[in-house]
C-alpha positions as CSV (number, residue, x, y, z in Angstrom):
1,M,30.1,4.2,27.7
2,K,28.0,1.3,26.4
3,T,24.9,2.2,24.7
4,N,21.9,-0.1,25.0
5,K,19.8,-0.4,21.9
6,L,16.3,-1.8,22.3
7,N,14.6,-4.0,19.7
8,R,10.8,-4.0,19.2
9,R,10.1,-7.0,21.5
10,D,12.4,-5.5,24.2
11,F,10.6,-2.1,24.1
12,I,7.2,-3.7,24.4
13,K,8.4,-5.5,27.5
14,L,9.9,-2.3,28.9
15,S,6.7,-0.4,28.0
16,A,4.8,-2.6,30.5
17,F,7.4,-1.7,33.1
18,A,7.2,2.0,32.2
19,S,3.4,2.0,32.3
20,A,3.4,0.5,35.8
21,A,5.7,3.3,37.0
22,L,4.2,6.2,35.1
23,P,0.5,7.0,34.8
24,I,0.5,7.6,31.0
25,T,-2.1,7.3,28.3
26,L,-0.7,7.0,24.8
27,S,-2.3,6.0,21.5
28,G,0.6,3.8,20.4
29,F,4.2,3.1,21.3
30,P,7.0,4.3,18.9
31,L,9.2,1.3,18.0
32,F,13.0,1.1,17.6
33,A,14.5,0.3,14.2
34,N,17.6,-0.9,12.4
35,D,20.1,1.5,11.0
36,K,18.9,3.6,8.0
37,P,20.4,3.6,4.6
38,K,23.1,6.3,4.2
39,E,23.9,8.9,1.7
40,Y,20.5,10.2,0.6
41,Q,18.7,13.5,1.0
42,F,15.1,14.4,0.6
43,S,13.3,17.5,-0.5
44,E,10.2,18.2,1.5
45,D,9.5,21.6,0.2
46,N,6.4,20.8,-1.8
47,E,3.0,20.8,-0.2
48,N,1.9,17.5,-1.5
49,I,0.1,15.2,0.9
50,L,-0.3,11.4,0.7
51,V,-3.3,9.6,2.3
52,L,-2.8,5.8,2.7
53,I,-5.9,3.6,3.2
54,Q,-4.9,0.2,4.5
55,L,-7.5,-2.6,3.7
56,Q,-6.6,-5.0,6.5
57,G,-7.1,-8.7,6.1
58,G,-6.4,-9.1,2.3
59,N,-8.9,-7.6,-0.1
60,D,-10.5,-9.9,-2.7
61,G,-9.4,-8.0,-5.9
62,L,-11.3,-10.5,-8.2
63,N,-14.5,-9.5,-6.4
64,T,-13.6,-5.8,-6.7
65,V,-12.6,-5.2,-10.3
66,F,-13.9,-7.5,-13.0
67,N,-12.7,-8.0,-16.6
68,L,-15.7,-9.1,-18.8
69,N,-13.3,-11.1,-21.1
70,Q,-12.4,-13.3,-18.1
71,Y,-15.8,-13.4,-16.6
72,D,-17.0,-16.8,-17.9
73,N,-13.8,-18.5,-16.6
74,L,-14.0,-16.7,-13.3
75,Q,-17.6,-17.8,-12.9
76,S,-16.6,-21.4,-13.5
77,V,-14.1,-21.4,-10.5
78,R,-16.2,-19.0,-8.3
79,S,-19.8,-20.1,-9.0
80,N,-20.8,-19.8,-5.3
81,I,-19.7,-16.2,-4.8
82,I,-19.4,-14.4,-8.1
83,I,-21.5,-11.3,-8.7
84,P,-23.9,-11.7,-11.7
85,E,-22.7,-9.8,-14.7
86,A,-26.0,-7.9,-14.9
87,N,-25.3,-6.4,-11.4
88,L,-21.8,-5.2,-12.2
89,V,-21.0,-1.5,-12.6
90,S,-19.5,-0.9,-16.0
91,I,-16.7,1.7,-16.3
92,D,-15.6,0.9,-19.9
93,G,-16.2,-1.8,-22.5
94,E,-14.2,-4.4,-20.7
95,T,-13.9,-3.5,-17.0
96,S,-16.6,-3.3,-14.3
97,F,-16.8,-2.7,-10.6
98,H,-18.5,-4.6,-7.8
99,P,-22.0,-2.9,-7.4
100,S,-21.0,-1.6,-4.0
101,L,-18.4,0.7,-5.8
102,L,-21.0,2.7,-7.6
103,G,-19.5,5.9,-6.0
104,M,-16.0,5.0,-7.3
105,K,-17.5,5.1,-10.8
106,T,-18.3,8.7,-10.2
107,I,-14.6,9.4,-9.5
108,W,-13.7,7.4,-12.6
109,N,-16.1,9.5,-14.7
110,Q,-14.4,12.7,-13.2
111,E,-11.1,11.3,-14.4
112,K,-9.5,11.2,-11.0
113,L,-8.9,7.5,-10.5
114,S,-6.1,5.1,-11.4
115,I,-6.7,1.3,-11.2
116,I,-3.4,-0.5,-11.0
117,Q,-3.8,-4.2,-11.7
118,N,-2.0,-7.2,-10.2
119,V,0.1,-5.5,-7.6
120,G,2.2,-7.7,-5.3
121,Y,5.8,-8.8,-4.8
122,P,8.1,-11.8,-5.5
123,N,7.8,-14.8,-3.2
124,Q,4.4,-13.8,-1.9
125,N,4.0,-14.5,1.8
126,R,0.4,-15.4,2.8
127,S,0.8,-14.6,6.5
128,H,-1.2,-11.5,7.5
129,F,1.6,-10.3,9.9
130,R,4.5,-11.0,7.7
131,S,3.0,-9.7,4.4
132,T,1.8,-6.5,6.2
133,D,5.3,-6.1,7.5
134,I,6.7,-6.4,3.9
135,W,4.3,-3.8,2.6
136,N,5.0,-1.4,5.5
137,S,8.8,-1.8,5.4
138,A,9.1,-2.2,1.6
139,S,11.5,-5.0,2.1
140,A,12.0,-8.1,0.0
141,A,10.2,-11.2,1.2
142,D,13.4,-12.7,2.6
143,Q,14.5,-9.5,4.4
144,Y,13.5,-8.4,7.9
145,I,13.6,-4.6,8.1
146,S,12.2,-2.9,11.2
147,S,12.0,0.6,9.7
148,G,9.2,1.7,7.5
149,W,9.5,3.1,4.0
150,L,8.0,6.5,5.0
151,G,10.0,6.5,8.2
152,R,13.1,6.2,6.1
153,F,11.8,9.1,3.9
154,F,11.8,11.4,6.9
155,D,14.7,10.0,8.7
156,E,17.7,11.4,6.8
157,N,16.6,15.0,7.2
158,H,15.5,14.5,10.8
159,A,18.0,12.0,12.2
160,A,17.6,13.4,15.8
161,Y,13.8,12.9,15.9
162,P,12.1,12.9,18.4
163,E,14.7,14.8,20.3
164,N,13.9,18.6,20.2
165,Y,10.8,18.1,18.1
166,P,8.6,20.0,17.4
167,N,10.7,23.0,16.7
168,T,10.6,26.3,14.8
169,N,11.3,24.7,11.5
170,N,9.1,21.7,12.0
171,P,6.2,22.7,14.3
172,H,3.7,20.1,12.9
173,P,3.6,16.3,13.0
174,F,5.3,14.6,10.1
175,A,2.6,11.9,9.9
176,I,-0.7,11.1,11.5
177,T,-2.5,7.8,11.9
178,L,-6.2,8.2,12.5
179,G,-6.7,5.5,15.1
180,K,-5.2,4.1,18.2
181,V,-1.9,2.7,17.0
182,V,0.8,4.3,14.9
183,S,1.5,2.9,11.4
184,E,4.8,1.1,10.9
185,T,5.1,2.6,7.5
186,C,6.4,5.6,9.4
187,Q,8.8,3.8,11.6
188,G,12.2,5.6,11.8
189,T,15.5,4.8,13.4
190,N,14.7,6.3,16.8
191,S,11.0,6.6,16.8
192,N,7.8,6.5,14.8
193,F,7.2,9.7,12.8
194,S,3.4,9.1,13.0
195,M,1.2,10.2,15.8
196,A,-2.0,8.2,16.5
197,I,-5.1,10.2,17.2
198,S,-8.7,9.4,17.2
199,D,-10.3,12.9,17.7
200,P,-8.3,15.8,16.3
201,T,-10.3,18.3,18.4
202,N,-9.3,16.4,21.6
203,P,-6.1,14.5,20.9
204,G,-5.5,14.2,24.7
205,T,-2.5,14.9,26.7
206,A,-0.3,12.4,28.6
207,L,0.9,12.8,32.1
208,A,4.2,11.4,33.5
209,S,5.6,11.7,36.9
210,N,9.2,10.8,38.0
211,T,9.8,11.3,41.7
212,G,13.2,9.7,41.7
213,E,16.5,9.6,39.8
214,M,16.5,7.7,36.5
215,P,18.2,4.3,36.9
216,A,21.4,4.1,34.9
217,N,20.3,1.0,32.9
218,C,18.0,0.1,30.0
219,Y,14.9,0.6,32.2
220,G,16.0,4.2,32.9
221,D,16.6,4.7,29.2
222,S,13.1,3.4,28.4
223,L,11.5,5.7,31.1
224,D,13.4,8.7,29.7
225,F,12.3,7.8,26.2
226,V,8.7,7.6,27.3
227,N,8.9,10.9,29.1
228,K,10.3,12.6,26.0
229,T,7.6,11.0,23.9
230,I,5.0,12.3,26.2
231,A,6.3,15.9,26.0
232,Q,6.5,15.7,22.2
233,T,2.9,14.4,22.1
234,N,1.6,17.2,24.3
235,A,3.4,19.8,22.1
236,Y,2.0,18.5,18.9
237,A,-1.5,18.3,20.4
238,D,-1.7,22.1,20.5
239,V,-1.1,22.5,16.7
240,I,-3.5,19.7,15.9
241,V,-6.3,21.2,18.0
242,K,-5.7,24.6,16.4
243,A,-5.9,23.1,12.9
244,A,-9.0,21.1,13.8
245,N,-10.7,24.2,15.1
246,S,-9.6,26.3,12.1
247,G,-10.5,23.6,9.5
248,N,-13.8,22.9,7.8
249,N,-15.8,20.2,6.0
250,L,-18.1,21.2,3.2
251,S,-19.3,17.9,1.7
252,T,-22.7,16.7,2.8
253,K,-21.9,13.2,1.7
254,Y,-20.3,12.3,5.0
255,E,-23.8,12.6,6.5
256,N,-25.1,10.2,3.9
257,S,-22.6,7.6,5.0
258,N,-24.3,6.5,8.2
259,N,-22.0,4.5,10.6
260,N,-19.2,4.9,8.1
261,K,-16.1,4.9,10.3
262,L,-13.7,5.2,7.5
263,A,-15.6,8.3,6.2
264,G,-15.3,9.8,9.7
265,K,-11.5,9.3,9.6
266,L,-11.2,10.8,6.2
267,K,-13.5,13.7,7.3
268,N,-11.0,14.5,10.0
269,V,-8.1,14.4,7.5
270,A,-9.8,16.9,5.3
271,K,-10.5,19.2,8.3
272,L,-6.9,19.1,9.4
273,I,-5.6,19.9,6.0
274,S,-8.0,22.7,5.4
275,G,-7.1,24.0,8.9
276,G,-3.5,24.5,7.8
277,L,-1.8,21.5,9.3
278,K,1.4,20.8,7.3
279,T,1.4,17.1,8.0
280,K,2.5,15.2,4.8
281,I,1.3,11.7,5.5
282,Y,-2.1,10.4,6.8
283,I,-2.8,6.8,7.4
284,V,-6.3,5.3,7.9
285,Q,-7.4,1.7,8.2
286,L,-10.4,-0.4,7.3
287,G,-10.4,-3.9,8.6
288,G,-12.5,-7.0,8.1
289,F,-11.3,-8.2,4.6
290,D,-10.1,-11.7,5.8
291,N,-13.3,-13.4,4.6
292,H,-12.6,-17.1,4.6
293,D,-16.3,-17.7,5.0
294,N,-19.5,-15.9,4.4
295,Q,-17.9,-13.3,2.1
296,V,-21.3,-13.2,0.4
297,I,-24.8,-14.2,1.6
298,A,-25.9,-17.5,0.2
299,G,-28.8,-16.8,-2.1
300,D,-27.8,-13.1,-2.7
301,V,-24.2,-12.9,-3.6
302,T,-24.4,-9.1,-4.1
303,Q,-24.7,-8.8,-0.3
304,G,-22.4,-9.9,2.5
305,K,-19.3,-8.8,4.4
306,H,-17.3,-7.9,1.4
307,S,-20.1,-5.9,-0.2
308,D,-20.5,-3.9,3.0
309,L,-16.7,-3.2,3.2
310,L,-16.5,-2.1,-0.4
311,K,-19.5,0.3,0.1
312,E,-17.9,1.8,3.2
313,L,-14.6,2.3,1.2
314,S,-16.3,3.8,-1.9
315,D,-18.7,6.1,0.0
316,A,-15.8,7.4,2.2
317,I,-13.5,8.1,-0.7
318,V,-16.4,9.9,-2.6
319,A,-17.2,12.1,0.3
320,F,-13.5,12.8,1.0
321,Q,-12.7,13.7,-2.6
322,E,-15.7,16.0,-2.9
323,D,-14.8,17.7,0.4
324,L,-11.2,18.3,-0.8
325,E,-12.5,19.9,-4.0
326,L,-15.0,22.1,-2.2
327,L,-12.3,23.2,0.2
328,K,-10.0,23.8,-2.8
329,I,-7.2,21.7,-1.5
330,D,-7.7,18.8,-3.8
331,H,-4.7,19.6,-6.0
332,K,-2.3,18.7,-3.3
333,V,-3.8,15.4,-1.9
334,I,-3.4,11.9,-3.4
335,G,-5.0,8.8,-1.9
336,L,-3.8,5.2,-2.3
337,T,-5.5,1.9,-1.1
338,Y,-3.4,-1.1,-0.3
339,S,-3.8,-4.5,1.3
340,E,-1.3,-7.2,2.4
341,F,-2.4,-9.6,-0.4
342,G,-5.3,-10.6,-2.6
343,R,-7.4,-13.8,-2.4
344,R,-7.1,-17.1,-4.3
345,I,-8.7,-17.4,-7.7
346,R,-10.9,-20.4,-6.7
347,S,-13.5,-19.8,-4.0
348,N,-13.9,-22.2,-1.2
349,G,-17.0,-24.2,-0.1
350,A,-17.8,-21.8,2.8
351,F,-18.8,-18.9,0.4
352,G,-15.4,-17.3,1.0
353,T,-11.9,-17.0,-0.3
354,D,-8.5,-17.8,1.1
355,H,-5.2,-16.0,1.2
356,G,-3.8,-15.3,-2.2
357,S,-1.2,-13.2,-4.0
358,A,-1.6,-10.0,-6.1
359,A,-4.6,-7.6,-6.2
360,P,-5.6,-4.3,-7.7
361,L,-4.9,-0.9,-6.0
362,F,-6.8,2.4,-6.3
363,L,-4.9,5.7,-6.6
364,F,-7.4,8.6,-6.4
365,G,-7.3,12.4,-6.5
366,T,-7.4,15.3,-8.8
367,C,-3.8,14.6,-9.9
368,A,-4.3,10.9,-10.5
369,K,-4.0,9.8,-14.1
370,N,-7.4,8.3,-15.1
371,Q,-6.5,4.8,-16.4
372,I,-6.5,1.1,-15.9
373,L,-2.8,0.3,-15.6
374,G,-1.9,-3.3,-16.3
375,D,-3.5,-6.4,-17.8
376,A,-6.6,-8.2,-16.6
377,P,-5.7,-11.2,-14.3
378,Q,-5.4,-14.4,-16.3
379,I,-8.1,-16.9,-15.3
380,D,-8.6,-20.4,-16.6
381,T,-10.8,-23.3,-15.5
382,Q,-7.7,-25.5,-14.6
383,V,-6.7,-23.3,-11.7
384,D,-5.7,-25.3,-8.6
385,D,-6.9,-24.6,-5.1
386,Q,-3.7,-22.8,-4.1
387,E,-3.3,-20.4,-7.1
388,G,-3.5,-16.7,-6.7
389,V,-3.4,-13.8,-9.1
390,Q,0.1,-13.4,-10.3
391,M,2.1,-10.2,-9.8
392,Q,2.5,-7.8,-12.7
393,Y,3.6,-4.7,-10.8
394,D,5.8,-4.8,-7.7
395,F,4.2,-2.6,-5.0
396,R,7.6,-0.9,-4.7
397,N,7.2,0.5,-8.2
398,I,4.3,2.4,-6.9
399,Y,6.2,3.5,-3.8
400,S,9.0,4.6,-6.0
401,T,6.7,6.7,-8.0
402,L,5.1,8.3,-4.9
403,L,8.5,9.2,-3.6
404,T,9.9,10.7,-6.7
405,D,6.8,12.2,-8.4
406,W,4.7,13.2,-5.4
407,L,6.9,13.6,-2.3
408,G,9.9,15.0,-4.1
409,A,12.7,12.5,-3.9
410,T,15.3,11.9,-6.6
411,K,15.5,8.5,-8.3
412,Q,18.7,7.7,-6.4
413,Q,17.1,8.7,-3.2
414,S,14.1,6.4,-3.9
415,T,16.6,3.6,-4.7
416,N,18.3,4.1,-1.4
417,V,15.0,4.1,0.6
418,L,13.6,1.0,-1.2
419,F,17.0,-0.8,-1.1
420,D,16.9,-1.4,-4.9
421,E,16.0,0.4,-8.1
422,F,12.3,0.4,-9.0
423,A,11.1,2.2,-12.1
424,A,8.4,4.8,-11.8
425,L,5.0,4.2,-13.3
426,P,2.8,6.8,-15.1
427,L,0.4,7.5,-12.2
428,F,0.0,11.3,-12.3
429,K,-1.4,13.7,-14.7
430,E,1.0,15.9,-16.6
431,G,1.9,19.1,-14.6
432,C,1.0,17.5,-11.3
433,A,4.1,15.5,-10.4
434,A,6.9,16.9,-8.2
435,S,9.4,15.6,-10.8
436,L,9.3,14.3,-14.3
437,S,10.6,10.8,-13.9
438,T,7.5,9.2,-15.3
439,T,8.2,10.8,-18.7
440,D,10.7,8.1,-19.2
441,F,8.0,5.4,-19.1
442,I,7.8,3.4,-22.3
443,L,4.3,3.7,-23.5
444,K,4.6,1.4,-26.5
445,E,2.8,-2.0,-26.4
446,L,5.1,-4.8,-25.6
447,E,4.3,-8.5,-26.3
448,I,6.3,-11.5,-25.2
449,E,5.7,-14.9,-26.6
450,V,6.1,-18.2,-24.7
451,Y,6.0,-21.4,-26.7
452,P,5.4,-24.2,-26.8
453,N,2.6,-23.8,-24.3
454,P,1.7,-26.3,-22.8
455,T,5.1,-27.9,-22.7
456,V,7.0,-30.9,-21.2
457,H,10.7,-30.2,-21.6
458,T,11.6,-26.7,-22.8
459,I,10.1,-23.3,-23.5
460,N,11.1,-20.4,-25.8
461,I,10.7,-16.8,-24.5
462,Q,10.6,-14.4,-27.4
463,F,10.8,-10.7,-26.8
464,L,12.1,-7.4,-28.3
465,G,14.9,-5.8,-26.5
466,N,14.9,-2.0,-25.8
467,D,18.6,-1.3,-24.9
468,E,17.5,-1.5,-21.2
469,N,18.0,-4.0,-18.5
470,I,15.4,-6.8,-18.8
471,K,14.5,-9.1,-16.0
472,I,12.6,-12.3,-16.7
473,T,11.5,-14.6,-13.9
474,L,9.7,-17.9,-13.7
475,Y,7.1,-18.1,-10.9
476,N,5.0,-21.0,-9.6
477,S,1.3,-20.8,-9.0
478,I,1.6,-19.4,-5.5
479,G,3.9,-16.6,-6.4
480,A,7.3,-18.1,-5.4
481,I,10.3,-17.7,-7.6
482,V,11.3,-20.9,-9.4
483,K,14.0,-19.6,-11.7
484,Q,15.7,-16.3,-12.6
485,V,15.8,-16.7,-16.4
486,T,17.7,-13.5,-17.1
487,N,18.6,-10.1,-15.6
488,Q,20.7,-8.1,-18.1
489,R,20.7,-5.5,-20.8
490,F,19.4,-6.5,-24.2
491,S,19.8,-4.7,-27.5
492,A,16.8,-3.3,-29.5
493,I,16.3,-6.4,-31.6
494,Q,14.2,-9.6,-31.2
495,H,15.7,-12.1,-28.8
496,T,14.7,-15.7,-28.0
497,L,15.7,-17.5,-24.8
498,K,15.4,-21.3,-24.4
499,V,14.6,-22.4,-20.9
500,E,14.7,-26.0,-19.6
501,V,11.7,-27.0,-17.5
502,T,11.9,-30.9,-17.6
503,S,12.6,-31.2,-13.8
504,L,9.7,-29.0,-12.8
505,P,6.6,-30.7,-11.3
506,K,3.4,-30.6,-13.5
507,G,1.2,-27.6,-13.0
508,N,0.7,-23.9,-13.7
509,Y,3.6,-21.5,-13.9
510,F,4.1,-17.8,-14.9
511,I,6.8,-16.0,-16.9
512,H,7.2,-12.4,-15.6
513,Y,8.9,-9.8,-17.9
514,Q,10.0,-6.4,-16.4
515,S,12.0,-3.6,-18.0
516,K,12.0,0.2,-17.2
517,G,8.4,0.3,-15.8
518,I,7.0,-2.2,-18.3
519,S,5.7,-5.5,-16.8
520,R,4.0,-8.4,-18.5
521,T,3.0,-11.8,-17.2
522,K,2.3,-14.9,-19.3
523,K,0.8,-18.1,-18.0
524,L,2.6,-21.5,-18.7
525,L,1.2,-25.0,-18.4
526,K,3.8,-27.7,-17.6
527,Y,2.8,-31.3,-18.4
């Protein structure tokens, strides 16, 4: 018997057919995916919960976190949008926040915030759709993977999902998206592990009618799939309503966030967790970050679209974190912000910024290690119009850490899910993590030297080996790989590699060093 397998585009087409035949109301359609990686198992025994906050459109990290040592150079290339230094919110001697992030300073002062600098991926794609797909699937830039990284997390232990779910052992949804469309981070082989709901107290039920025999073709398969999805949605609705009615909110700061839709979503997350829902993953979105123009108000750069978005983000996180603490459930919840890319270093003439490369992320929660992880972005006055912030940390290093040290996967399991080995980073306080993989993180300072710089023909890269594999890559100004310099184990002595660059066009380049969780980026000028 031939089995028909539907791809995403086919299912969307068939969904239109199904909706014409069946009077259904669903928040989002589960999507089909490619085969999952084999030979890995996950432990889901811990009670840890991950909340993802997706900043849709590409957040301007250089207008979010400021390094005062780079401020003058940044001002020279962003004179029409940069926040005056006197208005910045200082969090330490070198680092400041946008004034709209005043609330986030409170979380920093409470030692519950990690700022992870320069997060991106090799060969940065500046398309919204494609880059979001890369972040959601945790694929390389040249791979097209239709499953999500969290979907693969759940898939091995629940390969039959959604068939016969919920059940006695798994009565609660695996993941919930607060909104109208399920998150593709949770896309599994057969279905999406995330439910999309807008109001937990009234998640709604779907109705389906089938007065005839199912046709023995792909249309019948699709109709059967929709019917099963409806039945599952209705079954999960009961436990969601029960948790929402049993849950509570204790923070008054939600009420101080007038018209803050993100705060409303996080308020529902806190209520469901406090009501006993065992869902491990929650996803919320905040859109509007694609500010090619009018990112700031001419004449008052502290105001504008980006300022409003950062205030909504900050106020929502502050209220949510306080609520978790008052409800005494904060020890098991970690939140992470992410966006498909940052913005370019140089602003444009429309008081905005264009699609860039890397950007900072926030990891917050009682178990988050209070730190600024990574170096300040390197800014100079010779930056070209296309240049973005260069990657220091691959976002999959963060995903790997969340899998092993929060959600309970082994290192090998994380490698299987992410299709490669990515070292864990020191993101959690001691005693909070589900495993101890980050104790392997090398904390010593590491410096690499690149000379002569500027150069015409060759460069020397000098570094200290650590008896670990070391990967050194040459990138251009837009984050594309130009040359893989080395990817091998080096003994614990000083090494110098000579690299020929004569054939490269003139311009700015970056040398990226990575070994066992340590990442460094050095800028290179080629004449």
